[in-house]
N, C-alpha and C positions, 0 to 999 in steps of 0.2 A: 371331471371328465367333459370332454367338447358338447353343446347341445349335436350338433352333428354328429360324430361318433356314437353318442345316445338313443341318439333316431335312428340310428343305420343298425343299432347294435337292436331296438325294440323289431324295428321294420324285420329285422330278419326272422326272430322270434315271434313274430306277427303270421308272418310267411308259413314257419315250420308248422302252425298249427297245435302248438304247444301253448299258446297263449288266446285268451278267449277275445282279447280286444281287436280291434277295427280300424282304428285310427292312433298312430305309432306317438305324434301329439297331445292327443286328449288324454289317453293313456300316459303319457309323461306326465301328465298334468296330474291326474290321478294318483300315481307315486308320490310326485314330491308332498301333492296335502294328505296321503294315508302318514309319509312318514312325520312330517306337523304335527298330525294327531298323535301317535304316539311314541316316535320320538323326538319329543320338542327339543330344541336344542337349550334351552335356558335348567331343564330339566335334568339333561344327560352331560353337560357341563359339571353340572352338581355333585352328580354321580361320579364321572369321572374325573374327580379331583377328592372326594372319598376315598375313591380307591387309589388315587396316588398314592396320599396320605399312607393306606396300608402296604403301599407297596416299599416299605421302606425295613429294614433291618431293625436296625434300631429303635422305630417307631413302635416295631412291633416288639419287640422288648420290654421298652417301657409299659405297654399297654398289659402285658403278662405282669411286667413288678407291680403294678396298681391294680392290679385282681388279686392279689395279695394281700394289702393295705395299702392307704395314704403314704406319700413321702413328701420329703422336702428336695426342692430342686437339688441339693450338697450329696443327699442318700443316692437319690439317681444318679448323680456325677459319677461319685465313687462305684457303685453298683457298675457302671456301665464302662467307668474308665472315661468319660467325656470331659471334655475343658466346659465352663459355665456357658458359654456362646453360643455351644453347638448344642447343650442339654437345653436351654431357652430353644433355641432356632425348633426342634422337634418335637416343643412342648408347644412350642405357641403352634406349629401347626396343625397336631393332635385337640389341641382347645378351639382351635378355627373351625376345625367338623363336628365339635360336638361330644366330641368322644372324652374329654376327659375336662374338670372342672378345678378352681383353684379358690385355694383357701387361704387369707392372710391373717399370719399372725405375730405382730408386731413388724420386724424387718424381714421373717421366714415368711415362705409364700410354701403352702402342701398344696398336693396336687393328687387327686383321687379319678376313679372310673363316674364320670358321667350319668352315665342309663347300665347299671351292671346288666339291664335284659337285653339289651344288645349287645355284647359280650356276650351274655349264654348263649342267645339266637346264631351268633356269629362262630361258637363252637359245636354249637349242633351240626351246622352248614361245612364243619372241616375248614374254615379259615383261619379261625387262628387254633 
């Protein structure tokens, strides 16, 4: 939003008596400081990425499979009818967010839930 429009809006809010502030520009600065303190960009970016990873049906299905047991990539591919590149892409995103971990055994790569307690809490919140 442009500075001018924001300032006009804050001035109207202050004039209405709803807002206890007296100076719109000072109040705007206070609001920006509050936003950086409470909703700091780096933290919210990380949180946003976490929820983006969860906002995909295939990745949720992978998590649910891995809740049952550890699986190799080929098992996940067969279970969800995925190609190897597609499965690897989804597994990589889940692993980068710390939701799953891998274990190598020769040429085989097995995946499991990185933090079962986190998934338990997600179930309690009805996220999974």
